C-alpha positions, 0 to 999 in steps of 0.5 A, spaced: 500 500 500 505 504 501 508 503 494 501 505 491 500 511 495 507 514 493 506 512 486 500 516 486 503 522 490 509 522 485 504 521 479 498 526 481 502 531 486 505 535 480 499 536 476 495 538 483 501 543 484 499 546 478 492 546 479 493 549 486 498 554 484 494 556 477 500 554 473 501 551 466 503 544 466 507 546 460 512 550 465 514 543 468 515 540 462 508 536 463 506 535 456 507 530 451 510 532 445 513 527 440 517 529 434 523 526 429 529 530 433 526 528 440 526 520 438 532 521 434 535 523 440 532 518 445 535 512 440 542 515 440 542 515 447 539 508 448 544 506 443 550 509 446 548 506 453 544 500 452 549 497 447 555 497 452 551 495 458 549 489 454 556 487 453 557 488 461 551 484 463 553 479 459 559 477 462 556 479 469 559 474 474 551 472 476 550 469 470 543 467 467 543 473 462 539 474 458 534 472 462 528 467 460 521 470 462 515 466 460 511 470 455 505 471 460 510 475 464 513 479 459 507 484 458 506 484 465 514 486 466 514 491 460 507 495 463 510 495 470 517 498 467 513 503 463 508 505 468 514 506 473 518 510 467 511 515 467 511 516 474 518 517 476 519 522 470 513 526 471 515 527 478 523 527 478 524 530 471 518 534 470 516 537 477 523 537 481 527 539 476 523 544 473 522 547 480 529 548 482 530 552 475 530 559 479 535 557 484 540 552 481 543 552 474 542 547 469 548 542 470 546 543 478 539 541 477 541 535 472 546 532 477 542 533 484 535 530 481 539 524 478 542 523 485 535 524 488 532 519 483 538 514 485 537 515 492 529 513 491 531 507 488 533 505 495 527 506 498 524 499 498 530 495 496 536 497 499 541 494 493 547 498 492 547 496 485 541 501 484 545 507 485 547 506 478 541 509 476 544 515 477 548 515 471 542 514 466 538 519 471 544 524 468 541 522 461 534 523 462 535 530 466 539 532 459 533 530 455 528 534 459 533 540 459 534 539 451 527 538 449 523 541 454 518 536 455 518 529 459 516 525 453 524 524 451 526 522 458 520 518 459 521 514 452 528 513 454 527 511 461 521 506 459 526 503 454 532 502 459 526 499 464 525 494 458 532 493 457 533 491 465 528 486 464 532 482 460 539 484 462 540 487 469 545 484 473 541 480 479 546 480 485 
């Protein structure tokens, strides 16, 4: 129940904030925009990060990669990863990163929000390897700043989560 409540807060809180403050969700990048430049940028960063990580994961000492997952579970895992990407990007890159704009420069915002994002992955499962989410968080923060929408980091995040279903080292 705690996970559900936290996810609901992270998903709806930024929109409620906009309503209460009479601000446009667009100010926080909480708009959906898909254009060829955005998609090319996301695909570039996926190739730049996920191809080398696949090589690392393949030789990870725990073995069993890529994982075999029953077809019935694949859709469920993809939906869970996509849902997590939507919730986390609306909250971290949409609301938190945008809210810091008046006080922190672009690079500082990206780094700070990436650190918060990585730390948040330790809330329900304290596994130090989850702190590595700091690095894709930097890319997601960059994509948010570059394209001025959460669409780009959301797509990258969802693709990373789908990749993680098969290749993330499971210590």
